[in-house]
N, C-alpha and C positions, 0 to 999 in steps of 0.2 A: 872674790871668786867670780870668774867670767862665766858666760852662758855655756860654753863647751864643758867647762869643769863641772858646772851644775848638772848638765845632762848626763855626764859620766857617773856622777855620784848618786843620781836619783834612782828611785824605783829599785832598791836593793832586792826586795822581795820578788819582784817580777823577773829580774835578771837571774835570780836563783832558779826560776822555772824554765830556763831555756833548754835547748836540746840536751838530753842526758845520755845520748848514744855513746858507744865506745869508739875506738879508733876508726877513722874513715875506711870504708871498703872500696878499693879501686874498682871503677866501672869496667865492664867488658869493652872490647874494642868497638863494638857496634853501638854502644851507648852514647847519647849526646851529652852526657855528664862526665866531669872529671872523676867524680866518685859519688856514691850514694850509700848512705848508712841508715839502716832501719831505725826508725824513731823509738821502737820498743825493744831495743837490744838489751836493755836492763829490765829486770823484773820490778814490780812495784816496790818491794822492800828495799832493793838496791837503790832505786830512784830516791826514795825517802831518805835513805842513809846518806846519799850523795848531797841532797839538799841540806840536810842537817849540818853537814860539814862546811857549807858555804859561809863566807864572811858576812856578818850582819844578820844571819838567820838565827834568832834565839828561840827559846821554847815557845813563846807566844806566837811568833811568826810561823813556827812549824805547826802549831795547832790550827792556825788559819789555813795553811796549805793543805793539811790533811782533811779539814772540813770541806774545803772546796774541791779537793781531788781525792775522794775516798777510793779504796781499792777497787770497788765495784765499777766505778766510772772508768778507771784506767784499764782494767781488764776487759771491760765491754768494748772499749775502743780498740784494744789490742786484737780482739777477736774479729772485729768488723771491718777494720781498715788496713790497707797497705799504706804505709807512710815511710817516707825517707827524708832525711836531711841531705840535701844535694849541694854539690859545688859544680859550677859550670864556668866556661870561659866566655868572656865578652871583652872585645877590644884588647885582648892579651892579658886581661885581669882575671882574678879568681873571684867569682860572685857566689855568695851563699844564698840558699833558698830552701824551699820545701816542696815535696810532691806527695799527694795523697789521693787515694782512689778506694772505692768499695771493694772488699773481698768478694769472691764468688759472684762477680758481676755477670749479668745475663750475656748471652752471645752477642757479638758485634762490638763495635768501637764505642768508646765513651766520649760524650761531649766534654769540652775543655773549658775550665774557668781560669783565666789569668787573674790572680788576686794581687792587687796593688795596695800596699800598706801606706799608712800615713807617717808623719814624723820626718826626721832628718838625721843622717848619721846613725849613731847607735840609739838615739832617742826614738821610741816608737817601733823598734825592731819587732818583728813578728816572732814571738817566743813560743816554745813548745806548748806552754799552757794556753796560749791564744788559739791553738789549733782546735781545741775542744769547743770553742764558741764560734769561730769564724771559718774554719776549714773543714773539719769533720762533718758538720751539718750539710755542707755542699756535697761532700763525697757520699754521704748517706742518701742523697737524692739522685745518685747515679752519675755524678760528674767527676772527672779527673781534674784535680786542682794543682796548678803550678803557681808558686809564690816566690817572688824575688825579694831579697833584703836590700837590693841596690848596692852599687859600689860605695865603699866608704863606711859600711856598717861596722867594720873593724877598723877603727881610726888610728891604730898604732902602726900599721904597715901599709902606707899609701902606695908604695911601689908594687906591692902584690895585690892589695884589695881595692886600690883606687881611692878617689876622693868624691864625696857627694857634692854635686853641683846644683842640686835642687831644681831638677828639670832641664839640666844640660845634657852632657854626654851620658849621664846615668840612665836616660831614657832608652839607650841602646840595650840595657840589661833587660828591659821589658820586651823590646823588639826581639831579642834573642830567644826569649821563652816562647814567643809566638812562633818563631821558626822551629824551635825545638819540638813543639807539639806535633809537627809533621813527621818527626823521627821516632816517636814513642809508639810501639806496636799497637797498644790498645786505645790510643787517642784518635779522635775523629778530627782531622784537620779542616773539615768542612763545617764544623760547629765549634768555633772558638769564640768565647765570650769574655768581656772585660768587666771586672768588679773592682771599683776603686773607692777608697776612703780618704777624705781630706786631701792631703798632698798627693795621695795615690790617684785621685781623680785627674789632677794635672798630668801625672805620668801616663795615665791611660789615654787621655785625649791626645797627647803628644805622640804616643806610640801608634795610635789609630789614624793619625793625620795622613791623608792620601793613601790609606791602606784599603785593600779589598778583601782582607782576610778575616774581618771581624763581623760576626753575625748580629750581635747586639751588645749593649753596654748598660750597666747599672752603676750609677755614680752617687756617692753618699757624702753629704756635707762638703761639696766640692769646691776646690780652689779653681776658679775660672777667670778671675779678674784681680791680678795681684796688686795693682795700684789701689783699687777700692778696698781690698783686704788690708793693705798697709794703712789706709786711713782709718779703717775699723779697728785695727789692732796694731798700733805703731811699734810695739816691741818686736814685731817680725822684721823690722829693718835690720836688726842685728843678725838674724838668721840669713837674710838675703845677702847682706854685705859679707858675711863669713863664708857663705857657700858659693855664691855665683862669681865666677871669674870676671874680673874687670868691672865689677859692679859700680865702683866710683865713677868710672868714665862712661859707662854705657847703661846706666840705670833704666832709663825709659825704654830703651830697645830690649833689654833683657826681660823686663816685666811684661812687655807686650808679647814677646816671643813665647812666653810661658802661659799666656792668658788665652784660653780657648774661645772666650767670648769675642775676641778680636778677629779670629779667623775660623769661626764655626763652619763657614761654607766649605772648608777643606776637610771636614770630617766625612767619613764614608756615608754616602746618601742612603745606602740600603741597610744601615745598621741602626735600628730604633734605640732610643736612649731613655732609660728610666732615671729620673732625677729624684733623689730623696734628701730632705733637709729638715733639721730641727728648727722650729720657730724661735727658740731661745738659745741658739748656738752662740757661744761666747768666744769661739776661736776663729770661725770663718763666718763672714757676713751672711746672715740668714737670707738676705735678698738675692744671693747668688743663684739660688734655685730658680726663682721666678725670672730673673734676668736671662738665664740660659734658656729657659722655656720660651720666653718671648722671642729670643733670637732664633731658636730652632723653628718656632711657628712661622716666623717671617720667611724663613728659608724653605718652608713646607716640608720639614723633616719630621718623621714620626717620633713622638716623644710623649712622656707622661710625667707629671710632677706630683709627688706625694709630700705634703708638709706635715710633719709630726708636731702637732700643737703642744706647746709646753716642754718640748724635748730640747736638750742641750746638744753639745757636740758629740756626745757618746750615746748614740741611739741604741735601743734594745737590739742586740745582735739577732735574736730569734726572729723578730719582726722584719728586720732588714733582709736577712737571708731568705725568709719565706717570700717576700716580695720579689727579690732578685731571681729566685728559682722559678717562680711563676712567669716572670718576664722572659727568662731564657727559654723555658719550655715552649712558650707561645711563639718564639721566634726560631725554633729549631728548623734546620734544613731537613726535610723529610726524604 
């Protein structure tokens, strides 16, 4: 069984917790999206019933799901957040994603967080269940959150949904959301922030390169030096080879193009960067955080590094979101 097959087969429980919305709702002509479907279009009981019917979800797994997502948690989020599963166009492809914001927000426009997930292809896709720990807490603090799944998350229809190039043309899917933020009535285009996790850090840096639209960034366990990460975790070679076009002929060039450490001077000068990394990260070299800080310091760019001692690749979401929110608020355009 190859790596792609393994990725498709893994995490049955998590994929059961993906969007549970009904059929997509066409967006009005003025919308920047192809369609937007409310996340909570099913009630809690219907959601649980749908999950119970998923392949690979037995009684034990259902008990785990119900313990992690009790009715009270679901209905509380339903009351407090506007949430939609979105589809939008990028380079002629259909890209999946999420949008969430607080309900009954105070007057005025909301600052925007562009959330960049980790993983590749369908592996690491941002599932509906993940919104409770990574997206809704941001919305709860008064942010409008836009998250792309990147092209290729649906790997069975490349002509429609594209192919993940791991930092190649898929970066346009993030850039498109930055542009989209200016078309959402309650979004503040003067306060756009980037939050990236793992591979999403690479996506964020590439999207921010030579841009003047980003207020600040928060980058978590970031991929900033792909050659060093390959030496740290050699099995990533298969991902690189599988995802990056012409990898066999242009390996050094492609790795450098995707490594922000090599061209950090091209990042926006006025966008402070918060770096967060686990000291015991087993997937991305823990030294990346310090190397990026030293590079930013040499360029006299505002930044801060937080090392979570003893933490692995999967940092406590509550702590990470709290630090990111504080950083974004400190850098709001007044």
